[in-house]
N, C-alpha and C positions, 0 to 999 in steps of 0.2 A: 504494500500500500504506500503510495507516494504523497498523498495529501489527505489530511484529516486527522482524526483522533485515533489513537490506538492504545490498548491497555498494555501494561508492563508488569510482569510478575515481581519485578524488583522494587516496586513502590514501598513495600514494607521493610526494606532492608534498614538497618540501624541508621538513624540520623535523618532519613528523608521525611517520614511522617511527623516526627516531633518538630522539625523545622516548619513544616506546613501548618501544623496546629498552632504553634507559637505565633507565627506571623499573621495568620488569618485572625486569630483571637485579638491580636494587637490592633489590626486594621478595623475589626468590628467595633472594638471599644473606642478607637480613635474616631471612627466615623460618627458614632453616637456621641462621643466626647464626654459622656457622663454629665452633660449639661442639665441643670435644673429645668423643670417645666417652664418656668418663667422666661428663661433664655430662648427656648423654642417658640414660646408665644410671641416674644418680642420680634423674633425673626419673621414670624408669619405676618405680624401686623405691619411692621415698618418696612419690610422688604429690603430693597436695594439701598436704603438710606444708611444701613449699618455695614455695608460691604466694605471690607478693607481694600485699598488700592493695592494690586498685586506687586507693583514695582516698589512702592514705598515699603511694604511689608518685607520684601526680600532682603532689605538692608544692603542692596548693591551700591547705592550711592554712598552710604557710609563707608563701605569697604573701599570705594574709590577714593574718598577723601583721605584715607590713611595709606593709600597705596597698596592695600592688600588684595584688591580684586581688580577686575577689568574696569576701564573707564565706563561711567554710567551709560547704559544702553537700553534700547527698547527693541522689541522684535528680533530680527535676525542680524542687524548691523551693530556690532559692538563699539565701533569707532575708536577702540583703544585696547592696549595690552599692558599688563603690569609686570608679570614674571616676578612676583614677590617684591615689587618696588624697585627692581633693578632697571626696568625699562620705564614703566609708568608714563607712557606717552600715547598721544593719539596715533592711530594707525598711519596717518599721513606723515608723521614725523619719524617713523621707523624705516630706515633704508633697506629693508629686506621684505620678502613676502611673508605676510601674516594672515592666518586664518583663526578666528575665534568662534567656537560654537557656543552660542548663548544658551541660557537655561530654557528659554522658550523653544528654541529649535531642538534641543535635546529631548524635551517632552513631546513635541509634535511628531518627531520621527521615531519615538520609542527607542532612543539610544541610551542603553543602560550599562554598557561595558566599553572599555577603551577600544577594543577591537572594532566595534561599530562606529565609533567616532572617527577612527582612522579611515574606515572604508568610505565615508562620505566626504572626506576632505581632499580637495584638489592637490595633486602632486604627491599624495600618499597612497599606500596600498597595504591591505591586510592579507597576508598569506594565511588563509583560513585554516583553523584547526578547531578543537573544542572551544567553546566560549571561554575567554581568559587565557587560552594557550596559543593564540595565533601569533605569528611572527609579523611585526609591524615595521613598515618601511617608509622612508621619506626620501624622495629624489634618488632612489636606488639603493639606499643603505638602511640597515636594520637598526631601530632604536635599541640601545642597551641600557637605557635609564629613563626615568621620568621624574618630574618634579611636582611637588605640592607647595604652592605659595613660594616658589623659588628654591625649595629645598629638595635635595637629590635622594634617589633610591635606585638600586639596580633593578632592571627589568629583563625578564628572561621568559621566552615562550616555553622552554623546556622545564622551567620551574612553575609555570602556570601563574605568574605573578601579575598579569594584567589586571588593573583594578576595576571593581564595580564603581559606577559613577554616582550612586545614591548620595554620598557625602559631599558632592561637589556641585557648584552652581555654574561653572563654565569650563571649557577646555580650550587652551591656548596653544597654537602651533607657531613657532618661529622657524622658518625653513632655511636650510643651508648651514655651513659650519658656524658655530656660535660659542667658541671657547671663552671669549671675553666674559660672557655671562654664566656659562655652564661648566667651564673647566674641560678636562679631557673627555672625549666622547666621539662617537661616530659622526661623520660629516653631514648626515641628512637633516639635522636640526634638533630642536628640543620641543618637548611637550610638557606643558605645565597645567596642573589641575588647580582650580580656584576653589578653596574650601568654603562651605557654607558657614556663616557666622551667626552669632547670637542676634536675636531680633528685638527691635525696640517696641514692637506691638505683639500681643499674643496672637499666635496663629497655629492652627493644626491643619495639615493636609494629608489626606489618605488616598492611595491609588491601589486598585486591584484589577488585574487583567488575566485573561485566559484565552488560549488559542490552540492552533493545530499541534498535534502530537502531545496532547496533554501538557502543554506549556502554560505555566502560571507564574505570576509575579505579584507580590504585594509590597507596598512601601508606606510607611507613616513618617511624617516629618513635622516636628512640633518645636515651638520655641517661643520666647518672650522675655520680658524683663523680670528680674528676681528682686528688684526693690523699686520703691516709688519714684526715685530719681532716674531710673533707667540707666544707671551707671554700671549695673551688672546684668548681663544678658546671656541667655543660654539657648542651646539648640541641640536636638537629639533626632537621630534618623535611624530607622530600622527597616531593612529590606530583606526579602527572601525570594528565591526563585527555584523552579524545577522544570525539567523538560525531558521527554523521552527521546527527542531528536528525530529527524526524518530518516536517519540510518538505524537499522535494527540493532538492538542491544547497546545503543550509544547514549544511554540516559545520563543525566547529570543534575546536580542540585547544589545550592550554595546560598550564602547570605552575608550581610554586612551590618554591623552596628557602629554608630558614630555618636559622639557627644562632644560639645564644645562650650566653653564659657569665655566671654569677653568682659574685662573689667576696666573701666576708665579710672585710672589712678589719679589723674588730674584732667583738666579740660583738654589737654593736648598729649597725654600719655596713656597708652592702652596696653594692657597685658592680655594676651589671647592664648588659651590652652585648648588643645583638641586631641582626641584619640579615636582610633577606629580599629576594629578587628574584622577580618574577612576570611571566609573559608569556602572551599568548593570541593566536591567529590565527583569523580567521573568514572564511567566505563569507557576509556578512550578508544578512539579509532584512528589509525594512520592512513585510512582510506584505501586507495586502489593502486595496483601496478599498471603497467602498459603491456602491450605485446612486445616481442623482442626488437621490432623495428621502430619502436617509439609511438606506434599508433595507440591513441587513447581508447579505452574500453567503451563499448556501448552496452551497458548492463543496467539493471534497475538501480535507481538512485538510493534505495534503501539497503543495498548490498553491504554486509558487514564481514570483513575478512580479518577477524580477530578471534579471541577466546572468550568464553563466558566468565573467565576469572580475571579479565583485564580490569585494572583498577589504577586510579591516580588520585591522590589527595593533596590539597595545598591549603595553606593558611598563612595569614599575614597580620601582624599587629604593628601599628604605627602610633607614635606619640609625638606631638609637635607643640612647640612653645614659641611665643614671639613677644618681645617687648619693643614697642615703637613709640617714639616721641616725634610729634609734628611741630615744626617751628611756628612760633606765634604769628609770624607775618605770612604764613601760608607758602613759604618759599621752598619747602621740602621736608625731609624727615631723616631721622637716624633710627636704625633698627638692629637689634640683636635677636637672632632666631636660631632654632635648632630642631632637628627631626631625627628620631631614632626609629629604625625599622628592623623587625625580626620576622623573617619569612622562611617557610619550609615547603618543599615539594617532594613527594616520594610516590613511586609507582612501579608497577611491573605489568607488562602487557605484551601480547603477541601481535605480529603484523607481517605482511608479505615482504619477502626479501629478494625477489627476482621477478622477471617478466612472466606473464601468463602464457602457457602453451596455447597457440591459436587454434589447435585442433581439439584437444581434450579439455582445455580450460584449467588444467592443473597449475598450481603456483606454489613455490616453496615458502616456508614460514620461518620466522626467527622470533626472538623476544628481546626486550630491553628492560633493564632495571635501572632506576634512577633514584638517588637520594641527595638532595641539595639543601643546604641550610645556610642562610645569609644573616649576618648581623651588620647593620650599616648605620653610620652616624654622619650627619652633615651639620656643621655649625657655620653660620655666616654673620658678619657684622659689617654694616656699610652706612655711609652718609650720602644722601642725595640732596644737593643744595643749589638753588637758583640765585643768581645775583645780576645786577645791572651794570653795564658799561655803556656810557653815552646814550642812556635811555633804552638800550636793547637788552633783552633778557638772555643771559648766558647760564650754563649749568655745568656742575661738576659732580661726578660720582666717584667715590673711592671706597674700597672695601677689602676685606680679607676673609678667607674661608678655609675650612678643614673638612676633608672627607676621609672616613675610615670604613673599611670593609673587611670582614672576615668571612670567607666562604669555604665550606666543606662540601666537596662534590665527589660522590661515588657513582660510578657507572659500571654496569655489568650486563649479563644476559643469562639465559637459562643454562644450567650445567649440562643438560642433555638436549638432543635435537628434537624438533617438533615435526609432526607429520605434515605432508602437503595438504593444501586446501584446494577449493575449486571455485572459480569465479561464477559459474552457473549454478552451482549447488553448494553454497558455503555451509560449513559445519563448525560452529564455535565450541563444540563439546569434545575437548581433548585434555589430557592430563596436564596439570601445572608442574613444570620442573622446579627443582631447587635453583636458587640464585647463585651464580658465580660472579663475584666482583672482579672486574678486569682493570679498573682504574680507581684510585683513591687519592685525592689531592686535598690539601688544606692551604688556602691562600690568604695572606694578610697584606693589605695594601693601605697606604696612606698618601693622600694628595693634599698639599698645602699650597694655597694660592693667594696672590695679592693682585688686585686689579684696579684700574682707574679709567675714567672716560671724561672727556670734556665735549660739550656742545657749545660752539661759538657762532654768534651771529655777527659777521662783519658789517652787514647791512640787512635791512628788514626781511627781504624775501629769501635770503640764503642762510642755511644752517650747515656748518661744517662739524663733523664728528670724528674724533680720533680717540682710540683707546688701546690698551694693552693689558694682558694678563701674564704674570710670571708664575710658573707652576713648578713645584718640585714633587716628583712621584717616586715612591719606594714601595717595592713589593717583595715578599718572600713566598715562593711557591714550593711547598713540601710534598714530595711523593711519598705517601704513607705506605706503599707496598715495598719500595726500595730504600726508604729512609734516606733519600737524597733531597737536597734543597737547592733551588735556583733563586738568585737575587737579581732584581731588576731595579735600576736607578736611573731616573731621567730628570733633566732640568729643561724647561721649554718656555719660550716666549711666544705669545699668540697675539699678533696685532689685529686691529680693527680700524677701518677707515670708511667714512661715508659722507655723503652730502645730500641735502634736500633743498630744492629750489621751488618756492611757491610762485607758480606762474600767475595765478589769480587766487581769489579767496576760495575757489573750489578745486583747483588743480595743482598738484605738486609733481615735480620730476625728481627722481632720486638715482643715486649710484652708490655701490658699496663694494668693498673688498674685505672678506672675512676668512678666518682660518680656524683650524682645530688640529688636535693630535690625539693619537690613541696608542698607548703602550701595548706591546705584544709579548707573549710568553713563549713563542716558538723559538727553538734553538738552531743556530747555524752549524756548519760543519765542524767548527772549533769548539762547540759546546756552549757558546755564549748566546744570550738572548738577542734577538733581532732588535734593531732600533725601532722607534715608534712609527706608526703610520702617520702621514701628514696630509692635510687636505686644505685646499683653498678654493674660494668661489668669487667670481666677478658677477655682479648683478646690476642691471639697470631697469628702471620701470617708471610707471606713471600711476598715481593714485588720485582719486577724485571723490568728492562728497557733494551731494545735490539735495535739493528739496529740504532745506534747513537741516541738513545732516541726517536725513531719514534714509537716504540711499547712497551706497558706496559702490565704486567700481575701481578695478585695478588691472594693469597689464604689466607683465614683467618678463625679462629674458635673462638667462643665467648660463654660465659656464663653470662647472664644478669638476675638480680633479682630485682624486685620492691616490696617493703613491706610497711605495714601500710596503705593499701588502705582502704577507707571508705566502710564498709559493713553494710547493714541495720540490726538493732537490732531487732530480732524477738520477744523479750520479752517486748519491749517498742517501738511500731511503731512511726516513725517520728524521731527516734534517730539512732545513728550509733556507730560502734566500729571500731577502727583502726587495723583490724586483717587480712585483705586480703593480699595475696601475689601472684605474678605471676613470674614464671621462664621461660626464653626463652634460648634455646640452639640452636646455628646455625653455618652454614658453608657458606661462600661466596667465589666464584671463578670467576674471570673475566679476559678478554683479550680485550684491546682496543688500537687503533692506526692505523698505516699504515705499514703492513708487506711488501708491494711491491709498487712501484710507481703507483699512481692512485687508489690504493685499500685501503679503510678505512673500519674498522670493529669494532664493539662492541658486545661482547658475554659474557654472565654471567649465572651462575647457583647458586641458593640459596637453602639451606635446613634450615628449621626453625621449631623447635618443641616448642610449647607453652603449659605450664601446670599451672593450678590454684592449689595452694598448701595451706597448713595450714588451716585456717577457711574460705576458699573461696568457699566451696561447696554450700553455701546458696545463692550465687549470682543468681538472677532470670534471668539474661541475660549474657551469656558467648559466646564470639566469638573466633573462632580458624582459624587463617590464613592458607593459603596453605602451606603444608610442603615442597613441591617441586615447583620450578619455573625455567624456562629457557627462556632467552631473547636473540635474535640475531637481529642485524641490520647491513647490510653491503652494501657498495656502490663501484662500479668500474667506473672510468672515463677514457675515451680514450683520450690520449694526442698527438696522431699523426695519420697521414693517413687521408682518406676521412671521417672518423667518429670522427675526432678531436673535442672535446667539448661535445660529447654525453656521457651519463652515464646511468647505470642501477643499481637499488638498490632493496633490499628486506629485509623483516624481518619475524621472527617467534616468537610467544609467546606461550609457553607451561605452563599451570597453572594446578597444581594437585588439587585433591579434597579439599574442605574446608567446614566447617559447623558452625552453631550456635546452642546453646541450649537456648530456651526461655520458661521459666516456665515448664521445664521438657520435652519440645517437641524439637526433633532434626530436624533441617532444613539443608539440604545438597545439594551442587552443586558437581557433579561428576568430574569436571575439564573440560578443553577445550583446543583446539589448534586453533590459528588464524594465518593467513599468509597474509602479505602485500607485495605489489610490486610497483615499481616506475620506470619510464623512464623520461629522460630529455635531454635537449640540451642547451649548452651555446655558444653564438656567440660573438666572439671578447672579451670575458671575461667581457662583459657589459650587454648583454641581455640573458635571460634564460627563458626556459619554462619547466615545469614539469607536469606530469600526474601521480597521485598516486591513487591506489586502495587499500583500507583497508578491511580486512576480506574477502579476495578474494573468498573463498569457502562458504561464507555466513553461517558460523557456528552459530547455535542458542544456546545460553548459558546465564546463569545468571552471571553477573559480580560482583554483590553485593547481599548478602542475609541479611535479617534483622530479623523480628519477624513474627509470624503467621498473624499479622494484617497489616503490611506495610513494606516498605523499601526493597523490593525484586526487583532489577533492572536487566532487560535484558541488555546484551552487545549490542553494536551498530551493526546493520546488515551491509552487504556489502555497501561500500560508495565510490564514486568517487570524487576526488578533483583535479582541474586544477589550475595552478598558473603561472603568468607571472611576471618577475621582470626585472628591469633595474637599472644600476648603472653608475653614471657619476662623 
């Protein structure tokens, strides 16, 4: 069965039903609110006169004032980005491509996990896996970290650490190398999640949804002041989710809990503390193989080529604290902040290990065991201050930070061989072998950075930006099987140069040169660690704001080069050379905002050409992302007449051809088009109901391709999702 509901005998396994009961009970109590009868009567009599304004209640403007969130926004156009106060600029003043998914857009498109946010963002791509385990790419490079209010944590698809978005009000993407703000990292860019903050007015919001494949999700979000002066404000969020998945035996469930308190110590000084815990459990699937010549299989999309004992569990706990002082004259702020993250992922699962026989359908099987445990800390202190020279505003940012990571990583497989499976008649019922650990490492790394940036206006229309980060990186990698240790030490300077020229009050031109670096652990023929990967990007573009800043549009072109990548040394197996390089050239164009009252739109086109250069031809695995992509999501809401409160929305995703080359075999998806639709109704600005259908025409396509042996994932078939929400 490829569309609709199906039962699952695993529903009663430990952890699934208790989570459902807890979340649904919370939602029911939150929807009723436990309000006295008088409160309900008042709501009935006075109607809309007591409805809270959703933007004011969200506290977004307050966050903006302190630099903690995105610049105040409505609808789909954020108009600004903060990155924990390090940027804190309108989009037009940032000389790089920026995309911000506002809370309204996250809710409208039912975006609940970082995987989905990446999938709808131009220039980015999610290599799909189980929810929370997808590999996330920007401009051709995989994210290896993410930030919350500017504070770092490692991100790994293999550890299943992609976050649930319930605790967050916006997702910010800054594209291209960004070491000035982020330190060492991959060159695709940075992703920052904006935390929900304590509310100045009492509010409770509940959401409950159900859809295809017994997929349900519930969320309750409550907050308000804890004292009469509203100087102490709180927020709490609880969300839970479960699904059987459209692939047989590929069920999963999870949840997240979040709490935050914001305390105004003075009129200009705020202490903010937050914590969240997330967990997920999966019966994972590594999807399908190909035929020996790389041809993709044409089998049922619910085909599961794994074992009934497949399992993967992941959990994460984060604690964040921030002390911020805003200068009396409104010229900036200084902030001390820290985030500690403890996350773990472990699993054991079977999957296909070779191509399928085109005659019999037989395919070989193997297994993988993973146990990864991270402890990460990021501490940052910075001052952002504006000042005037000859009547023109200038700005300086200076700061320092420390990153610490301890990672224990075990990898293994079954101690005995697995039987073959069959793509036409899959059988998950075979014995589970014992685990044999093949690799055990313990890595401790520390990165210390100092950074500075100046924004200078020599005359009114022009802003010149220059910055640099000095980084010191040290790591010890211990092989626990051989009891040997490798030390890595790097010192690196990462410059940043940009310019923004305001042609008119609505149009800005910009150009930038940005850099980053990434230490590597691979060893050369002499047994020494390779030097770091280094990347640089040149970007030019135009950004515009129209209709009193209700509608934004941008166009950019970039050239990005990543060099010194580790390449296997064919003359001495097990060693590497730092000779690989990738060049990416691209164009991005986007429009987002509200061109007319009631009409919200986001539309984007991206062109991306990825080339392996220099000595990169000997890579056994090369991926090539789609050159062409177009994304559209638009929503129209009726604000008067008999249909007041009704809305209709829809989206189109056009993805061009993409391919991989694995051991000389080309694997290719020809591209696809999917169409989504939604209708909804909001009553008294408090109660709403929506019905969403994704992939309306049930397009059959591969969303991710991998090797001839595994990791070829079908895209989701047609699905229905219904959701009810209430806000008080």
